[in-house]
N, C-alpha and C positions, 0 to 999 in steps of 0.2 A: 323639683324648687330647685334652682341654683346654692351649693353654699356661700356664706361670705366671701371666703377664698378663693369660688371660684367667677365670683360677680367681678373681683380686684383684679384677678387675670383676665377677663374678658374686657373690661376697663383699658387695661395694661397695653393689652397687645393686638387692639380693633385697629388703633392707628395703621400699623403694619400688617394687618389683614388685609384691612380697605388697600391699601397699597400697592399692595398684589395681586387685589383680587380678579381681577381681568386676567392673570397666568394662572389664577388656579382654576378659573371657572373656564378655560381653554383647555386645561387637563384636564380637569372635571368629565368632560362628557365621552373621549376615547375611552379614557379608561372606564369608564362604568358600560360604554358599548360594545368595550371588549370583554369586560364580566361579566354582564348581563345586558346578552345582545336580542334578549326577549322584551326588553322594553324601548330601544330603537322606533319601531314604529311608533311610538307616543310623538317623538320628535318631530316636529319641519325639518327636513334635510336644509330649505333653503337658507330655514334661518340661521341653525348650524351653521354656513358658510357663513352668512353677513354678516356673525356674528350680534346677530340680533336677540337670539337665545342665550346665550354667554352672558349677555350685556343685562337679559332683566335677569336674573338667576343674580346676578353681584347689586341688584340695584335693590332686591325683593332681602337680602341679606342684609345689606346695609341701614335699610329702612327698617327690618326687625331690632336692629345692635342699638337705632337710636329709640325707637319708639317703645321698645317692652318694658318698660318700666308704666306708660299709658299704656293698657288694656286694651280701653274703646279705641284710640286714635290707633293703634296696633289693627287692630280687627278691621277700623276702616280702611286703613290703607293698604290694606291682604286680597282686599276683596279682590281687585282685579285677576288674583293670583286664583283665589278661588273658584272664580268665574269659568277660567281657563280648564283649570281640575276637572271641577263639574261637566264640563262637554268632554272633557276627555274621558269620565269613567275612571280617574283614580281612586288605588283603592290605598286602604291602610296598612296592605305589606309589601307595597312598595315604596314606603317610605325610609325602613332600614335601607333600602339596596344606593335612595341618594345618598343618604345620610356615612354610610360604610365609606363609599365613592368619594365624595367632598372631604370629607376626614384626610382620608390616601392623599387628593389630590394639593389638600393644604401640607401635609408631611412632606412632598416631595418635590413642592416647590419652594418651601422656605428651609426643608433641612433641619441641620440641630435644634436651631430655634425652638422652636417645637420641641418642647419637654413632655413628659408623659402628664403632667400637669395641667400643661396648656392643652396639651388634645382631647384630658379630659371634660376642660372647661367649656373647650367646643364640641364636645360632641355632648354636653349638658345643653346648652345653648341650641343644637338642632334638635335635640330629643324636644327641648321645652315649642320650637316654635310646628316641628311637626302635631303635636298633639293638640294645637289649636286651631293648624290649618285644616289637619282630622277631623277635630269636633265641628268646625264651621260648612265643611264641608256635606258631612253628616247631616247639619241640617238640612243644606239644601235639598240630600239627594231624600230625604224624608218628606218636606214639602212640596214638590213634586210628585212625587209619589201618593200624596194621598188626596191632591186632584182628580175632580172626574177624565180619565183619558188620563192620567198619568202613571208611570212605569219609573222604575229603576233599570240601571245598566243601559243593556241597547235593547231597541226591538227594533222588528224587519219592517222598511217602507217598502213599495212600491210607487216606480216612477207611475204618473197617473198620464201626466200629459206633460208636456213643452212649446217651451211659446220665446218664436225670439224676439227683444228685445231690440237692438239697435245691433253691428255690424259684429258686434266683439261681444254681445252679452246676451245669456239665454236663460230664461226661469225653467224652473224641471217643480209640478206640482206633486208632492210626494203625499199617500195616502196607505196605513198600514193595511200591513199582507194578510194580518187579522180580523181586519174591517170593524173595528171595533173605535170609540171617540178617542179626540187625540185631545190633550188639555193643553190651554190655553197659553199664553206667554204674553210677555212685555214686549210691546211695540218699541222695537229697536235693538231689543235681544238677536242674540246668535244661536245655531245650533252647531252642535259637535258631529259631522259623518267618520262611518268608517267601513270601507269595501276594499276588496283587494284587490290588486292589480301584477298582474305579472306576476300571480301564486305571493304575492307581498303584502302584508296587511298595512295599509296607509291611512292617518289619519288627518281631519282636514276641520276648519271651523268656517261656517258661511251663518253671513244675516241675512234673518228671515226678513223676506220683504215685502211681507201684506199681514193685514190685523189678523187678530184670531177670528177662524170659524167653527170649530170642532170636530173638521171632516179631513182637514189636507193640512201641510207648511208646506209654503214657495220659497226654494234657496235660487238666487238669481246670480249665476258668473259668468265671470270675466274671460273667456279664452286668454291663457297668457304660453306665448308659442312657446316658456321654458317651463312653463307646469304642467308637471307629467297626472296633477289627478286634472285639474280646468279642461286636460287636451279629455283627459279620458273620460270626463262629461258631455265633452262635445263632441268627440269626434266616434265615441265605443255607447254609449248610452244611449238608451231608447225606449218607451213607451214600455211599460210591462218589465222592466229590467228590474231588481233589486237591490238594494244598501240597509244599514242598518244606522240610530240615529240617537243620540244620545239625550240628556235633557237638557232643552232650554237652556242658557245662560249670558250672562252678561249686565253692566251696569248703565251702560246708556240709555238710558229708558227715563220719559218726563216728568218732570218735577211738578210735583200738583203746586196749585195756583191759578190766577188766570190773569199773569201777564204776557204780551203779545212775544211771539218768537220769532225768531229768525234762524233756517235751517241752510246751512248752505254746505254744498257737496260739490266735490270733484270725480269725473267719472264710474266706476261701481259703488264710490262710497256714497250714492244717494240709496242704494239698499235698504239699510237700517232708518234712515231720514222721511222715508215715502211711509212707508206704514207710522210712526208717530204723526205728520203731520196730518194723517187722515184721525189717526186717533182725535189729537187734540182740535180739531176741526168740529167730529163728531161734540165736543165735552164745549165747544161753544165760544174759544178764542181764536185769535187773531193768528193768522201764519205769515210771514212773509218768506218765501221758498226759492231759494238762490239755488241754479244748479249748471256748471260747469263741464263741456264736453267739448271735443276737438272739433266736431263738425254736426251739421245735422245727422248724418249719416250712426254718428256714435250718440247721438242723442238717445240715453233711453226710455221708455213709460210715457212717451208721448200721451198715448192716448188715458191710459188713465191720471195723468195730469190735467188734461180738457176735462175729461170728465170730472173730474174733483173740481175745477173754475166753475164750471155749468151749475153744481154743485150749490157749493158756497161761495157765490161771485162775491159775497162784501166782506167777507172775511180771508178767503186768501189771493196773495196775491203772488203768480209764479213766473218768474223772470230767465229767460235761456243766455248763457252767456258762453258764446262758443268762438273759437280761436280763430275761426276762418267759417267762409261764405257769408253770405247774407241772409238765415232764415231764422235769427233771434235778435231780442230787443239787443244785447250788446254784443259789438264784436272784442273781444281782449280776455284781459283774463277780469277775477274777481279782486281788487284792490279797494286802498284804503278809499278812494273815492266812492266807487260804485258802494260801499259799506256804508258810509258817510248817507249817502244819499237814499238806501232803503233802511234803516237801522229804524225799526221805529219803537226810540227810546230807550234811553240806558239803561233803565231797571226791566227792558228785554231779557230772554234766556235765548242765547246762544249754541245751535246747536255744530260742529262742524267736523264732517269727514272725509278723507279725503287722503291723498297718497301725503308723506312726510313734509314735502316743501308746499303743502298746496295748505297742511294746516297749523304750519306755520308763519306760514305769511298770515294766515286769518285772524291767528290769533294774538299775535305782534298789532295788527292793525286795528284789533278790537281792543285792545290794550290800550292803543293811541286814541282810539276814539273818547277813552274811557270806561268801557267796561267792566265793571269791577272781575276780581276773577273767578270768584264763586259764583257765576253767574255766564264762563265761559265753557262748554263740557265739549270732550273728541274723545275720540276710542280709536285705535291702532288696529290696523287690519294685522295681527303679529304678532310679535311681543311688542309690549309696550317700552316707551323710554322719553325721558326730555325731548318737549318738542323742539328746543336748540339746541340738540343733539347732530350734529356733524352727519 
């Protein structure tokens, strides 16, 4: 609990810290990796280089400073952070490492402006935030562990089979090495993967691309030419190989109700939306499913979508949008006009996942069409950031 004086110091210095927060987070990560190299595998190097991870940390800190006096809203805002931490297996003992290095980075960037009293106040603020995150994460860990087929920490899985879904996307069916049951997940969630490549430990998140079945999980991975882990999956791993999984996480899940759904995806962004569509259809909901791909060769899950259309001919409308070729209902991109044509009413729930520019365009178009913000749902593959970020 912060003292009254510490509260005043936080309020007084927050604008200065906010002004320099990008510099602070840019300094924080190299400092932490130098002092504690054992935590480096928890952070995606690509997201470090792009600045996405530092921006996400800065946004989380600022959000907490602004919302800490509203605990319910603060918890809701931190849900994305909690989900990412759960899928990495973050532990309470790792929080002091972050706190030490973050405060050191603040001191290096702001210099003599950081008095001992100010340092103590920000340290108390960080400890308060850490305690909240530890509590929220422990709740998630315990809830999943208690499910039939659940676990805590990591669990070894083997690759039972693979399926090439498109020119660049391949699915991997993962079954537990111990032969036991696997806990159900919410359609739309992702799962943490831990494996060793060239002697180095790496972590990644991948969407669970099928609905729960109690026996296996499916992840579907796009081969990225510069992606160390995706190339390892495509070029090296084969049926029989093993890896470790962490608990499923993620908050892009179906909100209860009977409103029709508009699901729009670009490229591999289809992976969380396909199981959501299947789940929604099984509940009797109407689904408009828009998927954008480069061409027919890059269109994944064609067979599954056709099967769903046959199973739910009255409730599912699946539309392909290709940038080139002549094998889709529309040639071009998903734009405002196309959304206006297929949007099943302003009270629809709209979910969209894809590259940053794709989601920005979809979000802007839906807003212009009159869809309220609380009915527009999206998720980043990587660190979260505002859709209007450059």
